[in-house]
N, C-alpha and C positions, 0 to 999 in steps of 0.2 A: 576652802574653809572660810566661813564668814568671820568678820571682825567688827565688834561694836566698841566705840569710844564713848565714855560717859563723863561729862564734866559736872561736878557737884560744887555748890557754893560752900564757903566755910561754915555758915550757920546750918546749911543742909546736912553737914557731916554730923551734927548733933541729933538729927532727926531721921536717920536711916532706920527704917523699921523692918519687921519680919517679912513684909511683902517685898521690900527692896531686895533683901538677901535671897528670898525664895526665887525671885526672878533671875538673879545672878546665877544661882545654882541650876535653874532650868536651862538657861542659855548654855552654861558649860556642858550640861548633859546632852545638849543638841550639837555639841562640837564647836560652839561659837567662842572665839577668842575675845577677851575683854581687856580694855585699858581704862583706868580711872585717872582723871585729872581733878585736883581739888583747888578751890580758892581758899580764902582765909582773911578777907578784908576786915571782918568784924573783930577778929582776934588781934590783928595788927593795930587797929584803932584803939582797942582796949589797952594794949601795951604802951602805945604812944601817950595815952591819957595818964597812965601810971607814972610815966617819966616826964609828964607835963610838957609834951611836945605837941604843937598845934598841927592839925591835919590840914594839908592843902590839896585841893583837887583842881586839875586843869584838863579840860576836854575829856572828862570822865576818868582820868588817870591820876594816881596818887603821886604828887611831887616827892621824890625820893633822894634825900641827901644821905651822907654816910651813916648818920645815926639811924635814920628811918630804914635804910637798907639792912642794918644789923638787926633791928627790931623785927623787920619783915622776915628775915631768915629765922630768927628765934621763934616767931609765931608759926610759920609754915612748917619748919623742920623740927621744931621742938614741942609744938602743941598739936597742930591739926593732923599732920601726917602720922605721928605715932598713935594718936587716938583712932584714926581710920584703920590703920593696919591692925590694931588690937581688935577692933570690931569685926573685921574680916576674918581674923584668926579664930575668934570665938564662934564664928558661924561655920567653921570647918573648911574655910577657903584658904588659898595659898597666895597671900599678897606679897609683894616685894616693893620696898621703899626705893624710889628712884628720884634723882634730881639732877640739875645741870652738871654737878661735879662728877657724876657717874659716867666716865668715858665720854665726856662732852655730849651728853644726851641732848641738851637744848643749847645750841649755839645762838648767840644774839649780838646785836649792836645797839649802841645808844641812839635813841630817837632824836633828842634835842637837849643836850646837857644844860644849856643856859636856861631853858624853860622848865625842864622836868627832872634834871639830875640823872640818877642812875635808873631811869625807866628805859626799857629796851623793847626791841621787836625781834622776833625769831628770824634767823637767817638759815638755819639748817637743823635737822633732827637726825640723830643716830638711830635710824629705824632698824638697823641690824640688831642692836642691843635689845630693842623691844621685842622683835620677832624671836630672838633667842629665848627670852624669858617666857613668852607666850607659848612657844613650842614645847615647853616643859610644864604646861598647864598653870603657870604662875599668872597672877593678875598684877601688872605694874600699877603702882599708886604713885602719881607724879605730882610734885610741887611746881607751881608756875614761876620758876626762876630760870634765868639764862646765864650764860657765861661767855665772855668775849674771847677772841683768839689769844689775848694777852692775860687772861685769867681774872678779869673784872666781873664780879657778880652783878646781875641785873634783875630788877623787878619787872615782870612781864604780865600783862593782862591774861587771866586764866582762860577766858574764852578764845583768845588768840592762840595760846598754847594748844588748847584742845583742837582747834580747827587745823593748825599746822601739823600736829601729830596725826590726826585723822587723815589728812591729805597724804602725808608721807608714807603711811602704811596702807593707803587706798581702802579705807574703812567702808563697810557696807552701810553702817548707820552711825550717825553722831547724835548723841543726846546732850542737849544743853539744858540742864535742870535749873529752874529758877523758882521764884515764889508765886508764880501764877500758872494756871493750866494751859498756857498757849497764847495765841494772838487773838485779840477781840476786834470785831467790826460790827457796828450797829447792835451792841449788846449781845452778840453771838460769838461763841468761841469757834474759830475756824478750824476745820479738821484737816484741810489740805490746801496748800497754796504753792505757786511757783515764783520764780525770781521776779518776773515782770509785775506780778501782783504786789510783791513786797515794795517795789519802787513806787507803785501807785499809792499804796497806803502811806508811805513816807512823805510823798509829795502832798498828800491831803492832810498831813499832820495827824493821822490816825495812829501811827506808830511814832512814839516820842521817847525821850529820856533814855533810861538804861537799856531799853529794848533795841535801840538803834545799833550800838556796837555789837550786840549779840547777833543781830541779823546781818551785819556786815561780815562777821566771822562765818556765819552760815553760808553767805554768798561765796566767800573765798573757798570754803570747803567744797561746795557743789561745783564750782568752776575748776577745781583741781582734783577731781577723781572720786570724791565721796558721793555715794549713790543717793542718800537722803539725810536730812537733818530734822530732828524732832525737838521742839521746844515745849517743855511741860514741867510740872512740879513733881512728877514721879516717873518711874520707868515701866511700871507694870501695865500701863495702857498708853496709847499714843495721845498726845496733845495736839499741837499743830505740826503736821508733817510737811516739810518743805522739799520740793524737788526742783531741778533745773528747768 
């Protein structure tokens, strides 16, 4: 049985259209199991602005003190995830809200407290919990938060969570949805590339900015059992397909 993992951005969660849900239903009809991971940076920033807290970004990661962590949990678990689950339910699908606190779904550790605060990286995924839900035709909808062995919540990059989950369940496809339809070279959207091509594009500064951590996540997934990664702004057609 095939498994697809789809990572959507926080803003993308407001833009899921009929075609998106039609594709999800088609996949399920084909017997494909589906996992959704969502971001929510836009909503976290909005909450921080309301509380007049300045946003700090280092190496593409949001510096997360105790207050920022609480606002992150509020945004992800109180705004984005319920909205997504409601959308899936309205479309006749069976979503299930999951996060780090659900039977230690996403275990993590602090990356560098002095530099980043409560920003973490994934150390383990409870893939049995995911498979249990998927075997009952449920669609896990997962927030990118982690928890340490001693119960400390962590803010984790959603692309990293998606690639670690995809690796842990040996997904056939990982979709990293973003705001562009793939990777561009010489004003052409690339349909298919491999890992060596990615390194070449990075070295030539053709791939820059926020696409770099996305591709680093893709590389990890491909080297740890995921068959292919797709970077696109929708799921009903392939953008740039990346293979090992």
